[in-house]
KESE-54364 format. One record per residue (C-alpha): x, y, z. Coordinates in nm, 3 decimals. Layout:
<pts>
<pt u="X" v="Y" w="Z"/>
...
</pts>
This chain:
<pts>
<pt u="5.480" v="-1.695" w="2.884"/>
<pt u="5.195" v="-1.874" w="2.706"/>
<pt u="4.989" v="-1.572" w="2.609"/>
<pt u="5.010" v="-1.351" w="2.302"/>
<pt u="4.857" v="-1.017" w="2.398"/>
<pt u="5.140" v="-0.915" w="2.636"/>
<pt u="4.909" v="-0.671" w="2.810"/>
<pt u="5.026" v="-0.411" w="3.058"/>
<pt u="4.776" v="-0.396" w="3.342"/>
<pt u="4.760" v="-0.053" w="3.508"/>
<pt u="4.490" v="-0.159" w="3.756"/>
<pt u="4.658" v="-0.446" w="3.936"/>
<pt u="4.609" v="-0.457" w="4.312"/>
<pt u="4.815" v="-0.645" w="4.563"/>
<pt u="4.719" v="-0.753" w="4.914"/>
<pt u="5.039" v="-0.861" w="5.092"/>
<pt u="4.982" v="-1.051" w="5.413"/>
<pt u="5.162" v="-0.789" w="5.622"/>
<pt u="4.930" v="-0.518" w="5.483"/>
<pt u="4.614" v="-0.709" w="5.573"/>
<pt u="4.750" v="-0.790" w="5.920"/>
<pt u="4.849" v="-0.430" w="5.993"/>
<pt u="4.504" v="-0.309" w="5.893"/>
<pt u="4.347" v="-0.572" w="6.113"/>
<pt u="4.556" v="-0.448" w="6.407"/>
<pt u="4.374" v="-0.111" w="6.390"/>
<pt u="4.032" v="-0.266" w="6.331"/>
<pt u="4.015" v="-0.222" w="5.952"/>
<pt u="3.890" v="-0.539" w="5.784"/>
<pt u="3.700" v="-0.428" w="5.472"/>
<pt u="3.774" v="-0.277" w="5.132"/>
<pt u="3.488" v="-0.098" w="4.957"/>
<pt u="3.242" v="-0.289" w="5.170"/>
<pt u="3.397" v="-0.632" w="5.108"/>
<pt u="3.577" v="-0.832" w="5.378"/>
<pt u="3.952" v="-0.846" w="5.306"/>
<pt u="3.968" v="-1.201" w="5.437"/>
<pt u="3.782" v="-1.319" w="5.124"/>
<pt u="4.083" v="-1.240" w="4.905"/>
<pt u="4.362" v="-1.495" w="4.915"/>
<pt u="4.637" v="-1.297" w="4.740"/>
<pt u="4.988" v="-1.421" w="4.667"/>
<pt u="5.247" v="-1.345" w="4.399"/>
<pt u="5.209" v="-1.695" w="4.253"/>
<pt u="4.831" v="-1.657" w="4.238"/>
<pt u="4.869" v="-1.317" w="4.074"/>
<pt u="5.107" v="-1.457" w="3.811"/>
<pt u="4.867" v="-1.742" w="3.735"/>
<pt u="4.579" v="-1.510" w="3.657"/>
<pt u="4.810" v="-1.277" w="3.466"/>
<pt u="4.914" v="-1.564" w="3.240"/>
<pt u="4.550" v="-1.665" w="3.196"/>
<pt u="4.457" v="-1.310" w="3.090"/>
<pt u="4.757" v="-1.241" w="2.869"/>
<pt u="4.906" v="-0.986" w="3.109"/>
<pt u="5.282" v="-0.955" w="3.077"/>
<pt u="5.322" v="-0.678" w="3.336"/>
<pt u="5.097" v="-0.576" w="3.625"/>
<pt u="5.163" v="-0.234" w="3.777"/>
<pt u="5.095" v="-0.302" w="4.143"/>
<pt u="4.889" v="-0.069" w="4.361"/>
<pt u="4.715" v="-0.069" w="4.697"/>
<pt u="4.337" v="-0.032" w="4.678"/>
<pt u="4.083" v="0.085" w="4.935"/>
<pt u="4.126" v="0.139" w="5.228"/>
<pt u="4.470" v="0.259" w="5.124"/>
<pt u="4.737" v="0.352" w="5.375"/>
<pt u="4.617" v="0.679" w="5.533"/>
<pt u="4.433" v="0.678" w="5.866"/>
<pt u="4.388" v="1.015" w="6.038"/>
<pt u="4.379" v="0.851" w="6.380"/>
<pt u="4.743" v="0.739" w="6.347"/>
<pt u="4.956" v="0.937" w="6.097"/>
<pt u="5.277" v="0.762" w="6.201"/>
<pt u="5.118" v="0.423" w="6.136"/>
<pt u="5.013" v="0.550" w="5.793"/>
<pt u="5.356" v="0.685" w="5.701"/>
<pt u="5.523" v="0.358" w="5.803"/>
<pt u="5.263" v="0.153" w="5.614"/>
<pt u="5.325" v="0.352" w="5.295"/>
<pt u="5.698" v="0.285" w="5.323"/>
<pt u="5.644" v="-0.087" w="5.381"/>
<pt u="5.410" v="-0.118" w="5.082"/>
<pt u="5.648" v="0.070" w="4.853"/>
<pt u="5.944" v="-0.143" w="4.953"/>
<pt u="5.736" v="-0.456" w="4.899"/>
<pt u="5.641" v="-0.346" w="4.547"/>
<pt u="6.007" v="-0.286" w="4.462"/>
<pt u="6.097" v="-0.632" w="4.597"/>
<pt u="5.816" v="-0.789" w="4.394"/>
<pt u="5.940" v="-0.617" w="4.078"/>
<pt u="6.298" v="-0.729" w="4.138"/>
<pt u="6.202" v="-1.089" w="4.216"/>
<pt u="5.992" v="-1.125" w="3.900"/>
<pt u="6.165" v="-0.913" w="3.633"/>
<pt u="5.929" v="-0.776" w="3.372"/>
<pt u="5.616" v="-0.906" w="3.546"/>
<pt u="5.549" v="-0.631" w="3.798"/>
<pt u="5.580" v="-0.255" w="3.830"/>
<pt u="5.454" v="-0.036" w="4.110"/>
<pt u="5.252" v="0.276" w="4.188"/>
<pt u="5.385" v="0.428" w="4.509"/>
<pt u="5.163" v="0.486" w="4.813"/>
<pt u="5.192" v="0.834" w="4.967"/>
<pt u="5.061" v="0.980" w="5.296"/>
<pt u="4.913" v="1.280" w="5.113"/>
<pt u="4.759" v="1.466" w="5.412"/>
<pt u="5.113" v="1.505" w="5.551"/>
<pt u="5.291" v="1.705" w="5.276"/>
<pt u="5.636" v="1.686" w="5.437"/>
<pt u="5.619" v="1.309" w="5.482"/>
<pt u="5.475" v="1.274" w="5.130"/>
<pt u="5.758" v="1.467" w="4.967"/>
<pt u="6.008" v="1.248" w="5.151"/>
<pt u="5.826" v="0.931" w="5.045"/>
<pt u="5.805" v="1.050" w="4.684"/>
<pt u="6.180" v="1.100" w="4.671"/>
<pt u="6.243" v="0.757" w="4.821"/>
<pt u="5.983" v="0.570" w="4.614"/>
<pt u="6.060" v="0.731" w="4.279"/>
<pt u="6.432" v="0.804" w="4.307"/>
<pt u="6.565" v="0.522" w="4.526"/>
<pt u="6.313" v="0.243" w="4.470"/>
<pt u="6.242" v="0.363" w="4.115"/>
<pt u="5.873" v="0.282" w="4.122"/>
<pt u="5.679" v="0.374" w="3.810"/>
<pt u="5.434" v="0.634" w="3.937"/>
<pt u="5.202" v="0.719" w="4.223"/>
<pt u="4.863" v="0.587" w="4.331"/>
<pt u="4.634" v="0.866" w="4.452"/>
<pt u="4.314" v="0.787" w="4.637"/>
<pt u="4.019" v="1.003" w="4.535"/>
<pt u="4.006" v="1.157" w="4.882"/>
<pt u="4.184" v="1.133" w="5.215"/>
<pt u="3.935" v="1.139" w="5.502"/>
<pt u="3.696" v="1.350" w="5.294"/>
<pt u="3.953" v="1.595" w="5.154"/>
<pt u="3.937" v="1.538" w="4.779"/>
<pt u="4.218" v="1.559" w="4.528"/>
<pt u="4.252" v="1.919" w="4.414"/>
<pt u="4.230" v="2.063" w="4.763"/>
<pt u="4.481" v="2.351" w="4.807"/>
<pt u="4.638" v="2.173" w="5.104"/>
<pt u="4.789" v="1.928" w="4.854"/>
<pt u="4.949" v="2.195" w="4.631"/>
<pt u="5.310" v="2.137" w="4.741"/>
<pt u="5.280" v="1.770" w="4.652"/>
<pt u="5.116" v="1.837" w="4.316"/>
<pt u="5.387" v="2.089" w="4.235"/>
<pt u="5.645" v="1.814" w="4.298"/>
<pt u="5.449" v="1.563" w="4.090"/>
<pt u="5.425" v="1.815" w="3.809"/>
<pt u="5.798" v="1.882" w="3.817"/>
<pt u="5.860" v="1.510" w="3.787"/>
<pt u="5.600" v="1.469" w="3.510"/>
<pt u="5.470" v="1.188" w="3.726"/>
<pt u="5.210" v="0.933" w="3.625"/>
<pt u="4.931" v="0.924" w="3.883"/>
<pt u="4.682" v="0.639" w="3.899"/>
<pt u="4.363" v="0.772" w="4.059"/>
<pt u="4.166" v="0.509" w="4.248"/>
<pt u="3.837" v="0.549" w="4.439"/>
<pt u="3.796" v="0.486" w="4.809"/>
<pt u="3.494" v="0.454" w="5.036"/>
<pt u="3.300" v="0.782" w="5.066"/>
<pt u="3.390" v="1.005" w="5.361"/>
<pt u="3.242" v="0.923" w="5.702"/>
<pt u="2.873" v="1.010" w="5.707"/>
<pt u="2.849" v="1.040" w="5.328"/>
<pt u="2.761" v="0.678" w="5.248"/>
<pt u="2.402" v="0.659" w="5.115"/>
<pt u="2.159" v="0.437" w="5.300"/>
<pt u="2.147" v="0.168" w="5.033"/>
<pt u="2.220" v="-0.192" w="5.125"/>
<pt u="2.495" v="-0.248" w="4.869"/>
<pt u="2.873" v="-0.254" w="4.895"/>
<pt u="3.023" v="0.078" w="4.787"/>
<pt u="3.209" v="-0.111" w="4.513"/>
<pt u="2.884" v="-0.131" w="4.317"/>
<pt u="2.776" v="0.236" w="4.298"/>
<pt u="3.006" v="0.466" w="4.493"/>
<pt u="3.328" v="0.357" w="4.319"/>
<pt u="3.251" v="0.527" w="3.985"/>
<pt u="3.091" v="0.825" w="4.157"/>
<pt u="3.394" v="0.892" w="4.376"/>
<pt u="3.633" v="0.902" w="4.082"/>
<pt u="3.397" v="1.153" w="3.920"/>
<pt u="3.396" v="1.368" w="4.237"/>
<pt u="3.775" v="1.373" w="4.254"/>
<pt u="3.819" v="1.477" w="3.891"/>
<pt u="3.549" v="1.742" w="3.935"/>
<pt u="3.748" v="1.895" w="4.220"/>
<pt u="4.075" v="1.873" w="4.029"/>
<pt u="3.911" v="2.072" w="3.750"/>
<pt u="3.719" v="2.310" w="3.979"/>
<pt u="4.035" v="2.405" w="4.170"/>
<pt u="4.226" v="2.455" w="3.845"/>
<pt u="4.476" v="2.180" w="3.926"/>
<pt u="4.453" v="2.013" w="3.584"/>
<pt u="4.573" v="2.336" w="3.423"/>
<pt u="4.801" v="2.460" w="3.702"/>
<pt u="5.004" v="2.137" w="3.695"/>
<pt u="4.970" v="2.028" w="3.332"/>
<pt u="5.263" v="1.786" w="3.324"/>
<pt u="5.105" v="1.534" w="3.562"/>
<pt u="4.969" v="1.241" w="3.365"/>
<pt u="4.658" v="1.086" w="3.518"/>
<pt u="4.514" v="0.738" w="3.471"/>
<pt u="4.156" v="0.710" w="3.595"/>
<pt u="4.028" v="0.380" w="3.732"/>
<pt u="3.719" v="0.203" w="3.596"/>
<pt u="3.696" v="0.401" w="3.274"/>
<pt u="3.686" v="0.729" w="3.461"/>
<pt u="3.375" v="0.641" w="3.658"/>
<pt u="3.084" v="0.829" w="3.501"/>
<pt u="3.298" v="1.088" w="3.319"/>
<pt u="3.275" v="0.959" w="2.958"/>
<pt u="2.895" v="0.946" w="2.974"/>
<pt u="2.858" v="1.278" w="3.159"/>
<pt u="3.152" v="1.457" w="2.996"/>
<pt u="2.955" v="1.736" w="2.823"/>
<pt u="2.742" v="1.811" w="3.131"/>
<pt u="3.046" v="1.767" w="3.358"/>
<pt u="3.264" v="2.010" w="3.162"/>
<pt u="2.988" v="2.268" w="3.122"/>
<pt u="2.905" v="2.259" w="3.492"/>
<pt u="3.259" v="2.259" w="3.630"/>
<pt u="3.509" v="2.422" w="3.393"/>
<pt u="3.344" v="2.763" w="3.384"/>
<pt u="3.321" v="2.773" w="3.765"/>
<pt u="3.694" v="2.705" w="3.797"/>
<pt u="3.865" v="2.879" w="4.090"/>
<pt u="4.188" v="2.947" w="3.902"/>
<pt u="4.251" v="2.974" w="3.528"/>
<pt u="3.882" v="2.991" w="3.434"/>
<pt u="3.832" v="3.045" w="3.057"/>
<pt u="3.784" v="3.411" w="2.969"/>
<pt u="3.475" v="3.552" w="2.802"/>
<pt u="3.620" v="3.525" w="2.451"/>
<pt u="3.721" v="3.160" w="2.499"/>
<pt u="3.383" v="3.082" w="2.654"/>
<pt u="3.205" v="3.244" w="2.361"/>
<pt u="3.423" v="3.046" w="2.117"/>
<pt u="3.349" v="2.722" w="2.302"/>
<pt u="2.972" v="2.757" w="2.299"/>
<pt u="2.900" v="2.959" w="1.985"/>
<pt u="3.162" v="2.816" w="1.751"/>
<pt u="3.226" v="2.468" w="1.896"/>
<pt u="2.873" v="2.437" w="2.041"/>
<pt u="2.981" v="2.306" w="2.380"/>
<pt u="3.222" v="2.324" w="2.675"/>
<pt u="3.526" v="2.254" w="2.460"/>
<pt u="3.782" v="2.384" w="2.714"/>
<pt u="3.666" v="2.139" w="2.978"/>
<pt u="3.633" v="1.855" w="2.730"/>
<pt u="3.993" v="1.916" w="2.620"/>
<pt u="4.106" v="1.885" w="2.982"/>
<pt u="3.921" v="1.556" w="3.026"/>
<pt u="4.050" v="1.411" w="2.699"/>
<pt u="4.409" v="1.462" w="2.815"/>
<pt u="4.352" v="1.205" w="3.089"/>
<pt u="4.392" v="0.828" w="3.047"/>
<pt u="4.109" v="0.585" w="3.124"/>
<pt u="4.151" v="0.219" w="3.216"/>
<pt u="3.919" v="-0.065" w="3.114"/>
<pt u="3.875" v="-0.224" w="3.458"/>
<pt u="3.516" v="-0.349" w="3.496"/>
<pt u="3.406" v="-0.153" w="3.187"/>
<pt u="3.196" v="-0.382" w="2.971"/>
<pt u="2.900" v="-0.394" w="2.736"/>
<pt u="2.875" v="-0.226" w="2.397"/>
<pt u="2.719" v="0.089" w="2.545"/>
<pt u="2.997" v="0.148" w="2.799"/>
<pt u="3.294" v="0.047" w="2.585"/>
<pt u="3.183" v="0.243" w="2.281"/>
<pt u="3.105" v="0.550" w="2.493"/>
<pt u="3.454" v="0.534" w="2.642"/>
<pt u="3.604" v="0.493" w="2.295"/>
<pt u="3.398" v="0.777" w="2.145"/>
<pt u="3.499" v="1.015" w="2.423"/>
<pt u="3.858" v="0.931" w="2.514"/>
<pt u="3.977" v="0.797" w="2.181"/>
<pt u="4.181" v="0.475" w="2.148"/>
<pt u="4.508" v="0.654" w="2.228"/>
<pt u="4.392" v="0.740" w="2.581"/>
<pt u="4.248" v="0.403" w="2.685"/>
<pt u="4.471" v="0.158" w="2.876"/>
<pt u="4.408" v="-0.195" w="2.993"/>
<pt u="4.307" v="-0.257" w="3.355"/>
<pt u="4.192" v="-0.578" w="3.524"/>
<pt u="4.113" v="-0.485" w="3.888"/>
<pt u="4.242" v="-0.818" w="4.016"/>
<pt u="4.215" v="-0.962" w="4.275"/>
<pt u="3.896" v="-0.770" w="4.361"/>
<pt u="3.741" v="-0.850" w="4.022"/>
<pt u="3.923" v="-1.182" w="3.988"/>
<pt u="3.611" v="-1.378" w="3.888"/>
<pt u="3.481" v="-1.140" w="3.622"/>
<pt u="3.810" v="-0.984" w="3.504"/>
<pt u="3.881" v="-1.246" w="3.231"/>
<pt u="3.529" v="-1.205" w="3.091"/>
<pt u="3.554" v="-0.824" w="3.100"/>
<pt u="3.885" v="-0.845" w="2.914"/>
<pt u="3.738" v="-1.074" w="2.647"/>
<pt u="3.439" v="-0.845" w="2.609"/>
<pt u="3.656" v="-0.557" w="2.487"/>
<pt u="3.665" v="-0.728" w="2.148"/>
<pt u="3.329" v="-0.899" w="2.178"/>
<pt u="3.136" v="-0.571" w="2.206"/>
<pt u="3.342" v="-0.344" w="1.981"/>
<pt u="3.467" v="-0.330" w="1.623"/>
<pt u="3.799" v="-0.145" w="1.647"/>
<pt u="4.092" v="-0.193" w="1.409"/>
<pt u="4.348" v="-0.444" w="1.537"/>
<pt u="4.614" v="-0.177" w="1.588"/>
<pt u="4.379" v="0.005" w="1.829"/>
<pt u="4.326" v="-0.309" w="2.036"/>
<pt u="4.704" v="-0.344" w="2.045"/>
<pt u="4.735" v="0.017" w="2.164"/>
<pt u="4.481" v="-0.041" w="2.443"/>
<pt u="4.642" v="-0.367" w="2.551"/>
<pt u="4.999" v="-0.241" w="2.548"/>
<pt u="5.103" v="0.036" w="2.310"/>
<pt u="4.955" v="0.329" w="2.500"/>
<pt u="5.120" v="0.206" w="2.819"/>
<pt u="5.455" v="0.175" w="2.646"/>
<pt u="5.430" v="0.546" w="2.566"/>
<pt u="5.362" v="0.618" w="2.932"/>
<pt u="5.605" v="0.358" w="3.069"/>
<pt u="5.880" v="0.302" w="2.809"/>
<pt u="6.077" v="0.104" w="3.068"/>
<pt u="5.838" v="-0.191" w="3.026"/>
<pt u="5.881" v="-0.198" w="2.650"/>
<pt u="6.258" v="-0.170" w="2.686"/>
<pt u="6.263" v="-0.460" w="2.932"/>
<pt u="6.049" v="-0.673" w="2.701"/>
<pt u="6.271" v="-0.603" w="2.400"/>
<pt u="6.578" v="-0.689" w="2.608"/>
<pt u="6.416" v="-1.017" w="2.713"/>
<pt u="6.327" v="-1.105" w="2.353"/>
<pt u="6.680" v="-1.030" w="2.239"/>
<pt u="6.818" v="-1.260" w="2.507"/>
</pts>
């Protein structure tokens, strides 16, 4: 290792050849509006950019379009299994360099519970990647309750990643959805998680939100005021609401919920964005994310800009790069210490 930061990258996508080929076999060739053929992913290429960016460990995940396709549930279930086994193989082949967020076929609760047991207990992956919606059914929907109950019981870490808007919902703007819809879709998913009371009903799930939480840090006050007090289950009572607005002068209950979440730094740059994220989430709830290979060209610059556009104490940069992740994933810190001792 030639780098010094030893970052843990929570937003580290993989595109195995078998995954791209299986998608192609059902006519799926794009991810967030970008042709998958433009990304030439390989483990060696991933390790090269990791070393360039000071990333010791990348926690692998599958990005848009994910693994679930309503037209062929069996295909989707088998694809999730193949991706999870590949992530475990990647981790074992390159000790300390890769982890993995499991893919799950969420619209099929029975298959999902089986895959969770296999991925987390047998393969020992590090958490779960949840897409913001599955064919238009957003996270928080009651149909997912059995799965969220299981995730809560496991105190699972769930990386929430956006996906193309549901069919018919894409605005008529000639831009890839990666430009605008990505941050909006994360915001929609968290809004539904709060509206349905899931954040409170299953409090032991630990969420990491992609791309700095979309628009949440900037809209947090408005978001919490507009969603928390409309909550379907566990809505704050009149006394708590009065305390929030007349003593704390804002939607404190909802803001507390949002501050419990973790926010990654993938494609978050500029003094305005970084300092807003810092002011809202606090340095202890920000974790490093690169979004490679999709942001391969700009990811090194975005990573450098964290220090260029902010004036945090060094120990807070260290927490963002690695320390906060070691609290979430102590297995990576233990592996690193073992390697250093050797």
